[in-house]
C-alpha positions in Angstrom: 74.1 5.1 18.9 77.8 2.6 18.1 77.5 1.2 21.8 73.7 0.1 21.5 74.5 -2.1 18.4 77.6 -3.4 19.9 75.3 -4.6 23.0 72.7 -6.2 20.8 75.4 -7.8 18.6 76.9 -9.5 22.1 72.9 -10.9 23.3 72.5 -12.2 20.2 75.9 -14.3 19.9 74.8 -15.6 23.3 71.8 -16.4 22.3 73.2 -18.5 19.7 75.7 -20.2 22.0 72.3 -21.5 24.5 70.6 -23.0 21.4 74.0 -24.4 19.9 74.3 -26.3 23.3 71.0 -27.1 23.5 70.7 -28.9 20.1 74.0 -30.8 21.0 72.9 -31.8 24.1 69.5 -33.6 22.5 71.3 -35.0 19.4 72.1 -38.2 21.2 68.5 -38.9 22.0 66.6 -37.7 18.9 69.5 -39.8 17.3 68.4 -42.9 19.2 64.9 -42.6 18.5 65.9 -43.2 14.8 67.4 -46.2 15.8 70.9 -44.6 15.2 74.1 -45.3 18.2 75.1 -44.1 21.7 76.1 -40.6 20.2 75.1 -39.1 17.1 78.1 -38.5 15.3 80.1 -40.2 17.5 81.7 -43.7 16.8 78.7 -45.7 17.1 76.7 -44.0 14.5 74.6 -46.1 11.9 75.4 -48.8 14.3 73.7 -51.2 16.7 73.0 -50.3 20.5 74.7 -53.4 22.2 77.5 -54.2 24.4 80.9 -53.5 22.0 83.3 -56.5 22.9 86.2 -54.8 22.4 85.4 -52.1 25.4 88.5 -51.5 27.3 86.7 -51.7 30.8 82.7 -52.4 31.6 81.6 -50.2 34.7 80.4 -53.5 37.0 76.9 -54.2 37.2 74.7 -54.9 40.6 72.9 -58.2 40.6 71.0 -58.8 43.4 71.6 -62.4 45.5 69.0 -64.8 45.4 68.1 -68.5 43.2 72.1 -69.3 43.5 73.3 -66.0 41.8 76.5 -65.1 42.4 75.8 -61.5 44.8 78.7 -58.3 44.2 79.0 -56.5 40.9 78.1 -59.4 38.2 81.4 -59.0 35.3 81.0 -58.1 31.6 83.8 -58.7 28.9 86.8 -57.0 29.2 89.5 -56.7 26.9 93.0 -57.0 28.2 96.4 -55.0 27.7 96.8 -58.2 25.0 96.5 -57.9 21.7 94.5 -60.1 20.0 95.9 -62.7 17.6 94.7 -62.5 14.2 91.6 -63.6 12.7 88.2 -62.3 11.3 86.8 -59.4 13.3 83.2 -58.9 13.1 82.3 -56.5 10.0 80.1 -53.7 9.6 76.5 -53.9 11.4 73.5 -52.5 10.1 71.5 -50.1 11.4 68.3 -51.8 12.9 65.1 -52.1 10.4 62.3 -54.4 10.7 63.1 -57.7 11.3 67.3 -56.1 10.1 68.8 -57.5 13.2 70.4 -55.4 16.1 69.5 -54.6 19.4 67.8 -51.4 20.2 69.3 -50.6 23.5 72.4 -51.2 25.5 73.8 -54.4 26.5 71.1 -57.3 26.7 71.6 -60.1 29.4 69.2 -62.9 30.3 68.3 -66.3 30.4 65.1 -67.7 29.2 61.5 -68.6 30.7 61.0 -71.6 32.2 62.7 -72.3 35.7 65.9 -70.7 34.3 69.5 -71.6 33.8 69.8 -74.7 36.7 73.5 -75.3 35.5 75.4 -76.0 32.2 77.1 -79.6 31.6 76.9 -80.5 35.0 78.3 -77.2 36.5 77.1 -75.5 38.9 74.7 -72.4 38.1 75.7 -68.7 38.2 73.7 -65.3 37.9 70.6 -67.5 36.6 67.3 -65.5 36.4 64.0 -67.0 37.6 61.9 -66.5 34.2 60.2 -64.3 32.9 61.6 -60.9 31.7 65.8 -61.2 30.9 67.5 -59.1 33.2 70.1 -56.6 31.5 72.0 -56.9 34.9 71.9 -60.3 35.9 73.5 -62.4 33.4 73.4 -66.2 33.7 77.1 -67.2 34.0 78.9 -70.0 35.5 79.9 -68.9 38.8 84.1 -70.3 39.2 84.4 -70.4 35.5 86.1 -67.6 33.1 87.0 -68.1 29.1 90.1 -66.5 28.4 92.0 -65.7 25.1 95.7 -64.5 25.1 97.8 -62.1 23.2 98.9 -63.0 19.8 102.6 -64.8 20.5 102.1 -65.9 24.1 104.5 -68.9 24.5 102.9 -71.9 26.9 105.5 -71.6 29.6 103.6 -67.7 30.2 100.1 -69.0 30.4 101.4 -71.6 32.9 102.8 -68.6 34.8 99.9 -66.6 34.6 97.7 -69.9 35.7 99.9 -70.3 38.9 100.4 -66.4 39.6 96.1 -66.3 39.6 94.8 -69.8 40.6 93.6 -71.2 38.0 92.8 -74.8 36.8 92.8 -75.2 33.5 89.2 -77.0 31.8 89.9 -76.4 28.6 91.1 -75.0 25.8 91.0 -74.8 22.2 91.9 -73.4 18.8 88.8 -72.0 16.7 90.1 -71.3 13.2 86.9 -69.1 12.3 88.4 -66.1 14.9 92.1 -67.2 14.4 92.8 -67.8 18.3 92.5 -70.3 20.8 90.5 -69.7 23.6 91.0 -71.4 27.5 88.5 -72.3 29.6 89.5 -71.9 33.5 88.4 -73.0 36.6 88.8 -70.3 39.6 90.2 -71.2 42.7 90.4 -69.1 46.0 86.8 -68.6 46.4 87.3 -65.1 43.9 84.2 -64.2 42.6 83.8 -64.5 38.6 83.6 -60.2 38.6 87.0 -59.9 40.6 88.7 -61.7 38.5 88.1 -60.4 35.3 89.0 -57.3 36.5 92.2 -58.2 38.0 93.0 -60.4 35.0 92.1 -57.1 32.3 95.2 -55.6 33.5 98.0 -58.7 32.4 99.7 -58.0 30.0 99.4 -61.3 28.2 95.2 -61.3 28.3 93.7 -60.6 25.4 89.8 -60.8 26.8 88.6 -62.4 29.3 84.7 -63.1 29.9 82.5 -65.2 32.4 81.4 -68.5 31.0 77.9 -67.7 30.0 74.8 -69.9 30.3 72.4 -70.4 27.4 68.9 -71.9 27.7 66.8 -73.7 25.3 63.9 -71.5 24.0 61.1 -74.1 24.4 58.0 -74.5 26.5 56.7 -77.5 28.5 56.0 -80.1 25.8 53.0 -82.7 26.1 52.7 -86.0 24.0 50.4 -86.7 21.8 49.7 -89.7 19.3 49.8 -88.6 16.0 48.1 -90.2 13.0 49.6 -90.9 9.7 49.2 -87.5 7.5 47.9 -85.5 11.0 45.6 -83.0 10.2 46.9 -81.3 13.3 50.0 -80.2 11.4 48.9 -76.8 10.9 52.7 -75.4 10.0 52.6 -77.1 6.4 49.8 -75.1 5.9 50.4 -71.7 7.1 53.8 -71.4 5.9 52.7 -73.0 2.1 55.2 -76.2 2.8 53.4 -78.0 0.2 53.6 -76.3 -3.0 57.3 -75.2 -2.0 58.1 -78.8 -1.9 57.1 -79.2 -5.2 60.3 -77.0 -6.1 62.6 -78.0 -3.8 63.3 -80.0 -0.3 66.4 -79.0 0.6 67.8 -81.6 -0.9 71.9 -82.2 0.9 71.8 -79.0 2.7 73.7 -79.1 5.6 72.3 -77.6 8.7 73.8 -77.6 11.8 71.3 -77.9 15.2 73.4 -77.0 18.2 71.4 -77.8 20.7 70.7 -81.2 22.8 71.0 -84.9 21.8 68.9 -86.1 19.0 67.3 -89.4 18.6 69.2 -90.2 15.2 67.4 -93.4 15.4 63.4 -92.3 15.2 61.7 -93.6 12.3 60.9 -89.9 11.0 65.2 -89.1 10.8 65.8 -92.0 8.9 68.9 -90.8 7.4 68.7 -87.4 7.8 71.3 -87.4 10.8 74.6 -87.1 8.6 77.4 -86.1 11.2 77.4 -85.6 15.1 79.9 -84.0 17.8 80.0 -84.0 21.0 80.6 -80.2 22.7 80.1 -81.9 26.2 81.5 -84.9 27.4 79.1 -88.0 28.4 76.6 -89.9 26.5 73.4 -88.6 27.6 70.1 -89.9 26.2 68.0 -88.3 23.5 66.5 -84.9 24.4 62.9 -84.2 23.4 64.4 -80.5 22.8 66.9 -81.2 20.1 65.2 -84.4 18.4 62.0 -82.0 17.8 63.8 -79.3 16.4 65.6 -81.5 14.5 62.3 -82.9 12.8 61.0 -80.1 12.6 63.4 -79.0 9.8 63.5 -82.7 8.4 61.3 -85.2 9.2 60.1 -87.3 6.8 57.8 -90.3 7.7 54.7 -90.0 10.2 55.1 -85.8 10.4 56.8 -83.6 7.7 59.5 -81.2 8.4 60.1 -77.9 6.3 62.9 -79.5 4.0 63.1 -83.4 3.8 65.7 -83.3 2.2 68.3 -81.2 4.2 71.0 -83.2 6.2 71.2 -82.6 9.5 74.8 -82.4 11.9 74.0 -82.9 15.4 75.3 -80.9 17.9 75.0 -81.7 21.1 75.8 -78.7 23.5 73.2 -78.9 25.9 72.4 -81.3 28.5 69.0 -81.5 31.3 65.9 -82.3 32.1 62.8 -80.9 29.4 62.7 -77.5 30.1 65.7 -77.0 31.9 68.7 -78.2 29.9 71.2 -75.5 29.7 74.8 -75.1 27.8 77.9 -73.5 28.6 79.4 -70.3 26.3 82.5 -72.6 25.8 80.3 -75.6 24.7 78.2 -73.0 22.0 81.7 -72.0 20.9 82.7 -75.4 20.1 79.6 -76.2 18.2 80.1 -73.0 15.9 83.5 -74.2 15.2 82.6 -77.4 14.1 79.8 -76.6 12.3 81.8 -74.1 9.8 84.3 -76.9 9.8 82.1 -79.5 8.3 80.7 -76.9 5.9 77.3 -76.4 7.5 75.4 -73.9 4.9 72.7 -72.6 7.9 73.6 -73.3 11.2 70.0 -73.2 13.5 70.5 -71.8 17.3 67.4 -72.5 18.9 68.3 -71.1 22.2 68.9 -68.0 24.0 70.8 -66.3 26.8 72.9 -63.2 27.3 75.2 -61.0 25.4 78.3 -62.9 24.1 81.4 -60.9 22.9 83.1 -64.3 22.4 80.2 -65.7 20.1 79.5 -62.9 18.5 82.9 -62.4 16.6 82.3 -66.3 16.1 79.2 -65.8 14.7 80.2 -62.5 12.8 83.3 -65.1 11.3 80.9 -67.7 10.1 78.7 -64.9 8.6 81.2 -63.9 6.4 82.3 -67.5 5.5 78.5 -67.7 4.0 76.9 -69.7 6.9 72.8 -68.7 7.4 72.9 -67.7 11.3 69.0 -68.1 12.4 68.0 -68.2 16.1 64.7 -67.9 18.1 63.9 -64.5 19.6 63.3 -66.2 22.9 60.5 -67.0 25.5 61.4 -63.8 27.9 57.7 -62.0 27.6 56.8 -59.0 26.1 58.9 -56.6 28.6 62.1 -59.3 27.9 65.0 -57.5 26.7 66.3 -58.5 23.5 68.2 -62.2 24.0 71.0 -63.4 22.1 72.1 -64.9 19.7 68.8 -63.4 17.9 69.6 -59.9 19.0 73.0 -60.2 17.0 72.9 -58.6 13.6 73.9 -61.2 11.9 71.4 -64.0 12.8 67.8 -63.8 11.6 65.7 -63.6 14.4 62.2 -65.7 14.6 59.3 -65.4 16.5 56.6 -67.4 17.2 52.7 -67.1 16.5 49.7 -69.7 17.2 46.8 -71.1 14.5 45.4 -67.8 14.8 47.9 -66.0 13.9 48.7 -64.6 17.5 52.2 -63.6 18.8 53.4 -66.6 21.4 52.2 -65.0 24.6 55.8 -65.3 26.2 58.1 -64.2 22.6 60.1 -61.9 22.9 59.6 -58.4 21.0 61.5 -56.2 19.5 63.1 -54.9 16.4 65.4 -57.3 16.0 62.6 -60.1 15.4 63.1 -60.3 11.1 60.1 -63.0 10.7 57.5 -65.0 12.8 56.6 -68.4 11.8 54.4 -71.3 13.7 55.3 -72.1 17.2 52.2 -72.9 19.4 51.0 -76.5 19.5 52.9 -78.1 17.0 53.1 -81.9 16.0 56.8 -82.6 16.6 58.9 -85.2 17.2 60.0 -87.2 20.7 62.4 -89.5 21.7 61.6 -93.4 21.4 59.7 -93.0 17.5 57.0 -91.0 19.5 55.7 -87.2 19.0 54.6 -84.4 21.4 53.1 -81.0 20.8 56.0 -78.2 21.9 55.4 -74.3 21.8 58.0 -71.4 22.0 60.3 -69.4 19.9 63.0 -72.4 19.2 60.6 -74.1 16.9 59.4 -71.3 15.5 63.4 -70.8 14.2 63.6 -74.4 13.1 60.7 -73.7 10.4 62.6 -70.8 9.5 65.8 -72.7 9.0 63.9 -75.7 6.5 62.9 -72.3 4.5 66.6 -71.6 4.0 67.6 -75.3 3.3 64.8 -74.7 0.3 66.2 -71.5 -0.8 69.7 -73.1 -1.1 68.9 -75.7 -2.5 67.2 -73.7 -5.2 70.0 -71.9 -5.7 73.2 -72.3 -3.8 75.1 -69.1 -4.2 73.2 -67.1 -2.3 74.2 -65.9 0.8 72.9 -65.0 4.3 72.0 -61.5 3.4 70.1 -63.0 0.1 67.9 -65.5 2.7 67.1 -62.6 5.2 66.1 -60.5 2.3 64.4 -63.2 0.5 62.3 -64.0 3.8 61.5 -60.3 4.6 60.6 -59.3 1.1 58.0 -62.5 0.9 57.0 -62.6 4.6 53.3 -62.2 5.0 51.8 -59.4 7.0 50.1 -60.2 10.0 50.2 -57.1 12.4 50.7 -53.0 11.2 53.7 -52.7 9.1 55.5 -50.4 11.7 59.3 -50.7 12.8 57.9 -52.1 16.3 56.0 -55.1 14.6 56.0 -58.1 17.1 55.8 -59.7 14.0 59.0 -58.7 12.1 58.2 -58.7 8.5 55.5 -60.7 9.2 54.8 -64.6 8.8 57.2 -66.5 6.7 56.0 -68.4 3.6 58.1 -70.9 1.7 55.9 -71.2 -1.3 56.6 -67.2 -1.8 60.2 -67.3 -0.8 61.0 -70.3 -2.7 59.1 -68.6 -6.3 60.9 -65.1 -5.6 64.1 -66.7 -6.3 62.6 -67.6 -9.8 61.6 -63.5 -10.3 63.2 -61.7 -13.0 64.6 -58.4 -11.6 63.0 -55.1 -13.5 66.6 -54.4 -15.2 66.6 -57.4 -16.6 62.4 -57.6 -17.9 63.2 -54.1 -19.1 66.4 -55.0 -21.4 64.4 -58.2 -22.3 61.8 -56.0 -23.5 64.1 -54.0 -25.9 
């Protein structure tokens, strides 16, 4: 009898072990289904699942040849043996919610629809996509450039020797106070691939970080010129967002909005006095560009067309060059634009562009967010099957999708939980260079409309933090689709009047106290 009892106990213990092993193995899948990190209970729990910018080494990813792509491994960022200098690190990232930011899934790579990246700032492009959905293992980047930061205290002589040793030519360097470090842009000699040099430099003792110089694309569809009369009723965006009553309360007066984009036509009659300062992140003096001009107008025009926040002031950052529908920028130009915007006290940064996950850009945006700057970006025009695009999928950024006049989502808009709200972005009457007007479509101009609402909110209450702006936009959005975590519209269609009046509400606790 005792022997039989012992045998039963052994069988019971073995069954318990098997059940425990099955539960542990299944935990990561169950955790990810609820928006947690890579491993249930691991270091990434309750954090977005995008790639960490400070991984020791990322495995090489394969990208197919063709379309100007660089064959072979597509490089990811590498952290070298040197430690980065002092400066703010990205703050705590929140688990993804509806409209809460943060990408679901692995590292997000890819460009924008509309012909793909065809070069940045006159440099040849590499790793570009051919439009359509973003390819996770095909990030667009300049094929003979890298961006490097060095360990704190590295002397100039050591950097000179480093360049000679690795056959690198310095293109430019700049100090970035937002992150407390200098970044160096290098051209690779000897015909070596970006992947091989990134991997090799990761083991150098003085290298803190090394990554490709990625390419980002503006998120507009092809624009069509259109005649516009004074107060044209075709500006359906004003009614959709209830702009007229909102502008009785706020117009974004004196709120500085940085627009990182292509060259803006500051001489357009609808923008008179709106562009208060400009910065060229790229060399040369290009002519005004259709995209930058339309984005600035959507925010702050005050002529034949009316922007959402006509009292706002624009800080114009020229970071994108190229023909309409094909303008691109490289990482370094965008870094400089973000830093300049912060240096010039921007309250909002509008980023109507999209591209791959860029760890150094994420670090700069986290520092800007901590500084109180509201970050707003186009969700992307990669289509329903696209992976999330950046910077919109960054957890510190408010991602905006586009709708049409029937409140249907823009056909080529990205989908995903990282989208915060929607705004009109199909067949939008907008400004064009030379005093002209056009029809624009895309998540780019939708993001600009939400930047205008944010400017209104900041005029109404200048002490609002970025998290306050996000929560107000989400709380006051009008649902136009099923209220699910996977809604194509985020929290719904943004509403300027509801958002501005939301700030005047009496909190429940204060109301109860007043009645006593």
